[in-house]
SEPARO-665044 format. One record per residue (C-alpha): residue number from 1; z, x, y. Coordinates in nm, 2 decimals. Layout:
<nodes>
(node NUM, (Z, X, Y))
...
</nodes>
This chain:
<nodes>
(node 1, (3.26, 8.22, 4.47))
(node 2, (3.06, 8.37, 4.16))
(node 3, (3.14, 8.15, 3.84))
(node 4, (3.06, 8.27, 3.47))
(node 5, (3.02, 8.07, 3.15))
(node 6, (3.30, 8.19, 2.92))
(node 7, (3.30, 8.09, 2.54))
(node 8, (3.63, 8.27, 2.44))
(node 9, (3.90, 8.49, 2.56))
(node 10, (4.03, 8.69, 2.29))
(node 11, (4.39, 8.83, 2.34))
(node 12, (4.54, 9.13, 2.17))
(node 13, (4.23, 9.25, 2.02))
(node 14, (4.23, 9.59, 1.80))
(node 15, (3.85, 9.61, 1.74))
(node 16, (3.66, 9.61, 2.06))
(node 17, (3.74, 9.95, 2.21))
(node 18, (4.05, 10.16, 2.22))
(node 19, (4.41, 10.02, 2.22))
(node 20, (4.51, 9.66, 2.27))
(node 21, (4.24, 9.49, 2.48))
(node 22, (4.16, 9.16, 2.59))
(node 23, (3.79, 9.06, 2.52))
(node 24, (3.61, 8.82, 2.75))
(node 25, (3.30, 8.65, 2.56))
(node 26, (3.02, 8.53, 2.79))
(node 27, (2.74, 8.30, 2.70))
(node 28, (2.39, 8.37, 2.70))
(node 29, (2.17, 8.64, 2.49))
(node 30, (1.80, 8.71, 2.49))
(node 31, (1.79, 8.83, 2.17))
(node 32, (1.77, 8.64, 1.83))
(node 33, (1.93, 8.85, 1.59))
(node 34, (1.89, 8.68, 1.23))
(node 35, (2.24, 8.79, 1.14))
(node 36, (2.41, 8.73, 1.47))
(node 37, (2.79, 8.74, 1.42))
(node 38, (2.85, 8.54, 1.74))
(node 39, (2.58, 8.28, 1.74))
(node 40, (2.79, 8.08, 1.98))
(node 41, (2.71, 8.32, 2.23))
(node 42, (2.33, 8.29, 2.22))
(node 43, (2.29, 7.94, 2.42))
(node 44, (2.37, 8.01, 2.80))
(node 45, (2.52, 7.63, 2.81))
(node 46, (2.79, 7.46, 2.67))
(node 47, (2.77, 7.36, 2.29))
(node 48, (2.98, 7.10, 2.11))
(node 49, (3.12, 7.29, 1.80))
(node 50, (3.19, 7.02, 1.49))
(node 51, (3.40, 7.18, 1.20))
(node 52, (3.36, 6.89, 0.91))
(node 53, (3.64, 7.08, 0.71))
(node 54, (3.88, 7.01, 0.99))
(node 55, (3.77, 6.65, 1.03))
(node 56, (4.00, 6.38, 0.93))
(node 57, (3.77, 6.09, 0.98))
(node 58, (4.00, 5.92, 1.21))
(node 59, (3.69, 5.78, 1.41))
(node 60, (3.84, 5.84, 1.76))
(node 61, (3.53, 6.03, 1.87))
(node 62, (3.29, 5.75, 1.80))
(node 63, (3.51, 5.54, 1.98))
(node 64, (3.52, 5.74, 2.31))
(node 65, (3.16, 5.88, 2.29))
(node 66, (2.96, 5.74, 2.58))
(node 67, (2.62, 5.82, 2.40))
(node 68, (2.71, 5.70, 2.05))
(node 69, (2.65, 6.04, 1.91))
(node 70, (2.94, 5.98, 1.66))
(node 71, (2.98, 5.77, 1.38))
(node 72, (3.15, 5.73, 1.05))
(node 73, (2.96, 5.64, 0.74))
(node 74, (3.17, 5.56, 0.42))
(node 75, (3.44, 5.76, 0.58))
(node 76, (3.21, 6.06, 0.65))
(node 77, (3.18, 6.17, 0.99))
(node 78, (2.81, 6.20, 1.13))
(node 79, (2.70, 6.38, 1.46))
(node 80, (2.36, 6.31, 1.61))
(node 81, (2.32, 6.59, 1.84))
(node 82, (1.99, 6.46, 1.97))
(node 83, (2.23, 6.21, 2.16))
(node 84, (2.50, 6.44, 2.25))
(node 85, (2.53, 6.55, 2.60))
(node 86, (2.84, 6.77, 2.54))
(node 87, (3.05, 6.59, 2.79))
(node 88, (3.39, 6.67, 2.58))
(node 89, (3.52, 6.34, 2.56))
(node 90, (3.52, 6.36, 2.17))
(node 91, (3.69, 6.68, 2.17))
(node 92, (3.96, 6.59, 2.40))
(node 93, (4.07, 6.29, 2.17))
(node 94, (4.02, 6.48, 1.84))
(node 95, (4.36, 6.52, 1.68))
(node 96, (4.29, 6.83, 1.44))
(node 97, (4.06, 7.03, 1.65))
(node 98, (3.74, 6.96, 1.45))
(node 99, (3.54, 6.92, 1.76))
(node 100, (3.54, 7.20, 2.05))
(node 101, (3.35, 7.25, 2.34))
(node 102, (3.20, 7.60, 2.38))
(node 103, (3.14, 7.74, 2.70))
(node 104, (3.35, 7.68, 3.03))
(node 105, (3.25, 7.76, 3.39))
(node 106, (3.52, 8.01, 3.50))
(node 107, (3.58, 8.17, 3.81))
(node 108, (3.67, 8.55, 3.83))
(node 109, (4.02, 8.49, 3.94))
(node 110, (4.07, 8.25, 3.64))
(node 111, (3.96, 8.51, 3.39))
(node 112, (4.18, 8.76, 3.56))
(node 113, (4.46, 8.53, 3.52))
(node 114, (4.41, 8.52, 3.14))
(node 115, (4.38, 8.89, 3.14))
(node 116, (4.71, 8.93, 3.31))
(node 117, (4.87, 8.77, 3.05))
(node 118, (4.80, 9.09, 2.84))
(node 119, (4.82, 9.37, 3.06))
(node 120, (5.17, 9.48, 3.00))
(node 121, (5.05, 9.56, 2.65))
(node 122, (4.75, 9.78, 2.75))
(node 123, (4.94, 10.11, 2.79))
(node 124, (4.73, 10.41, 2.84))
(node 125, (4.45, 10.32, 2.60))
(node 126, (4.40, 9.95, 2.62))
(node 127, (4.24, 9.74, 2.88))
(node 128, (3.95, 9.46, 2.90))
(node 129, (3.62, 9.44, 2.69))
(node 130, (3.34, 9.21, 2.81))
(node 131, (3.13, 9.12, 2.54))
(node 132, (2.91, 8.81, 2.45))
(node 133, (2.63, 8.71, 2.39))
(node 134, (2.49, 8.95, 2.60))
(node 135, (2.71, 9.02, 2.93))
(node 136, (2.40, 9.13, 3.15))
(node 137, (2.27, 8.78, 3.11))
(node 138, (2.53, 8.70, 3.36))
(node 139, (2.49, 8.99, 3.59))
(node 140, (2.65, 8.87, 3.92))
(node 141, (2.96, 8.75, 3.72))
(node 142, (3.01, 9.04, 3.53))
(node 143, (2.99, 9.29, 3.83))
(node 144, (3.25, 9.09, 4.00))
(node 145, (3.46, 9.08, 3.72))
(node 146, (3.43, 9.45, 3.66))
(node 147, (3.52, 9.54, 4.03))
(node 148, (3.82, 9.33, 4.00))
(node 149, (3.93, 9.48, 3.68))
(node 150, (3.90, 9.82, 3.86))
(node 151, (4.09, 9.70, 4.16))
(node 152, (4.37, 9.62, 3.91))
(node 153, (4.35, 9.96, 3.74))
(node 154, (4.23, 9.83, 3.40))
(node 155, (4.01, 10.02, 3.16))
(node 156, (3.69, 9.84, 3.08))
(node 157, (3.44, 9.85, 2.80))
(node 158, (3.15, 9.66, 2.77))
(node 159, (2.96, 9.57, 2.48))
(node 160, (2.59, 9.55, 2.51))
(node 161, (2.27, 9.51, 2.34))
(node 162, (2.12, 9.75, 2.59))
(node 163, (1.85, 9.48, 2.64))
(node 164, (1.89, 9.43, 3.01))
(node 165, (1.74, 9.50, 3.35))
(node 166, (1.82, 9.88, 3.44))
(node 167, (1.91, 9.79, 3.80))
(node 168, (2.21, 9.57, 3.64))
(node 169, (2.34, 9.84, 3.43))
(node 170, (2.32, 10.07, 3.72))
(node 171, (2.54, 9.84, 3.94))
(node 172, (2.80, 9.80, 3.69))
(node 173, (2.82, 10.14, 3.55))
(node 174, (3.05, 10.28, 3.82))
(node 175, (3.32, 10.03, 3.69))
(node 176, (3.29, 10.09, 3.32))
(node 177, (3.48, 10.33, 3.14))
(node 178, (3.30, 10.29, 2.82))
(node 179, (2.97, 10.13, 2.69))
(node 180, (2.96, 9.98, 2.33))
(node 181, (2.60, 10.00, 2.32))
(node 182, (2.41, 9.83, 2.02))
(node 183, (2.16, 10.01, 1.79))
(node 184, (2.03, 9.74, 1.55))
(node 185, (1.73, 9.89, 1.44))
(node 186, (1.56, 10.22, 1.51))
(node 187, (1.22, 10.12, 1.39))
(node 188, (1.00, 9.92, 1.70))
(node 189, (0.84, 9.71, 1.47))
(node 190, (1.12, 9.58, 1.25))
(node 191, (1.35, 9.55, 1.56))
(node 192, (1.07, 9.30, 1.70))
(node 193, (1.06, 9.13, 1.33))
(node 194, (1.44, 9.09, 1.31))
(node 195, (1.56, 9.08, 1.68))
(node 196, (1.29, 8.90, 1.86))
(node 197, (1.17, 9.19, 2.09))
(node 198, (1.08, 9.57, 2.05))
(node 199, (1.35, 9.82, 2.13))
(node 200, (1.16, 10.00, 2.42))
(node 201, (1.38, 9.85, 2.71))
(node 202, (1.71, 9.92, 2.51))
(node 203, (1.62, 10.30, 2.42))
(node 204, (1.53, 10.34, 2.78))
(node 205, (1.86, 10.19, 2.89))
(node 206, (2.05, 10.43, 2.65))
(node 207, (1.88, 10.72, 2.81))
(node 208, (1.94, 10.58, 3.15))
(node 209, (2.34, 10.60, 3.08))
(node 210, (2.28, 10.95, 2.93))
(node 211, (2.16, 11.04, 3.29))
(node 212, (2.43, 10.88, 3.46))
(node 213, (2.69, 11.07, 3.24))
(node 214, (2.85, 10.75, 3.11))
(node 215, (3.07, 10.72, 2.82))
(node 216, (2.87, 10.56, 2.54))
(node 217, (2.98, 10.46, 2.17))
(node 218, (2.67, 10.35, 1.94))
(node 219, (2.76, 10.03, 1.77))
(node 220, (2.53, 9.99, 1.48))
(node 221, (2.51, 9.67, 1.26))
(node 222, (2.45, 9.78, 0.91))
(node 223, (2.27, 9.46, 0.75))
(node 224, (2.19, 9.50, 0.37))
(node 225, (1.80, 9.50, 0.30))
(node 226, (1.73, 9.48, 0.65))
(node 227, (1.82, 9.83, 0.85))
(node 228, (2.03, 9.98, 0.55))
(node 229, (1.77, 10.25, 0.52))
(node 230, (1.87, 10.62, 0.53))
(node 231, (1.59, 10.68, 0.76))
(node 232, (1.75, 10.43, 0.99))
(node 233, (2.09, 10.63, 0.96))
(node 234, (1.93, 10.95, 1.02))
(node 235, (1.74, 10.81, 1.36))
(node 236, (2.10, 10.69, 1.47))
(node 237, (2.23, 11.02, 1.43))
(node 238, (1.92, 11.18, 1.59))
(node 239, (2.00, 10.97, 1.89))
(node 240, (2.38, 11.07, 1.90))
(node 241, (2.27, 11.43, 1.87))
(node 242, (1.99, 11.39, 2.16))
(node 243, (2.24, 11.23, 2.42))
(node 244, (2.57, 11.41, 2.56))
(node 245, (2.68, 11.06, 2.67))
(node 246, (2.74, 10.95, 2.32))
(node 247, (3.07, 11.01, 2.21))
(node 248, (3.06, 10.87, 1.86))
(node 249, (2.89, 10.59, 1.63))
(node 250, (3.06, 10.30, 1.47))
(node 251, (2.87, 10.15, 1.19))
(node 252, (2.95, 9.77, 1.18))
(node 253, (2.91, 9.63, 0.82))
(node 254, (2.78, 9.31, 0.78))
(node 255, (2.99, 8.99, 0.74))
(node 256, (2.87, 8.65, 0.70))
(node 257, (3.10, 8.47, 0.91))
(node 258, (2.82, 8.39, 1.17))
(node 259, (2.66, 8.17, 0.91))
(node 260, (2.95, 7.91, 0.92))
(node 261, (2.97, 7.91, 1.31))
(node 262, (2.61, 7.87, 1.33))
(node 263, (2.61, 7.55, 1.10))
(node 264, (2.92, 7.43, 1.31))
(node 265, (2.70, 7.44, 1.64))
(node 266, (2.40, 7.27, 1.47))
(node 267, (2.19, 7.57, 1.41))
(node 268, (2.13, 7.82, 1.12))
(node 269, (2.07, 8.18, 1.07))
(node 270, (1.74, 8.33, 0.95))
(node 271, (1.93, 8.61, 0.75))
(node 272, (2.14, 8.40, 0.53))
(node 273, (2.32, 8.65, 0.28))
(node 274, (2.68, 8.52, 0.22))
(node 275, (2.86, 8.83, 0.07))
(node 276, (3.00, 9.10, 0.29))
(node 277, (2.84, 9.46, 0.28))
(node 278, (3.07, 9.65, 0.04))
(node 279, (3.35, 9.87, 0.20))
(node 280, (3.24, 10.15, -0.02))
(node 281, (2.86, 10.13, 0.04))
(node 282, (2.97, 10.13, 0.43))
(node 283, (3.20, 10.44, 0.38))
(node 284, (2.90, 10.63, 0.20))
(node 285, (2.68, 10.57, 0.48))
(node 286, (2.95, 10.71, 0.72))
(node 287, (2.98, 11.03, 0.52))
(node 288, (2.56, 11.03, 0.50))
(node 289, (2.57, 11.02, 0.88))
(node 290, (2.86, 11.24, 0.95))
(node 291, (2.68, 11.53, 0.78))
(node 292, (2.38, 11.50, 1.02))
(node 293, (2.58, 11.48, 1.37))
(node 294, (2.88, 11.64, 1.51))
(node 295, (3.00, 11.31, 1.70))
(node 296, (3.24, 11.12, 1.54))
(node 297, (3.11, 10.84, 1.28))
(node 298, (3.34, 10.57, 1.17))
(node 299, (3.35, 10.20, 1.04))
(node 300, (3.39, 9.97, 1.31))
</nodes>
């Protein structure tokens, strides 16, 4: 039995592939994007989320914590993460959901049972999307899950950074209807600066999917003062033009929601802009790219 570490299953999603979809978010990612929108997906193991805005200062967590990681000082909750073992005792008694364990070991059948709650709504366009984190950080679990989805007749998308072993992509590709393939930065050195690795493997895997005649949508986060350069947009358009597998491009405007989530799991982002990328600016980028490729370009 192959188990995976899941940090969320989102029902009735309209933003992660066509139609109504169930999105399975897996933990673990080898990249270090400074603007990560799902920072809780980076670490492979369990993490404790603490939302201080939801805390009512009842002290129940301090009473049950075996490691004495929680305490109240002048009515304010303090969490010592160096003591925390993520046992989950505190989250179990928190009356307001201020504490939550992120990351649960789940079997393929347990995940399939969650997906089945939605399958009446999938219709001809909807289905399942596997996301993360980086799904290929858990290649054995992903492959088993994709096979079961195929057996059930579900349409499957997989959202990937492309930074994965080629053999894992090859193994999964026959069971994937659409790859939502991230292109974060087309300049190799800037990619290393902002993501932690260069983009050589990512571009090689995009070429690999093209050889396999896969269906690919390029998903491109647009991060102000990082990759919002016209030459970057032109390079994305060039990739779309180069590969027949690429069926379209989605520009993903930056949002700051990852900042709060990073703080709630005890981390921080290296990119800390607190405002959204303006929709008008993002629409201008779509129009600019659309003049440079025949593939459809849209906002994600």
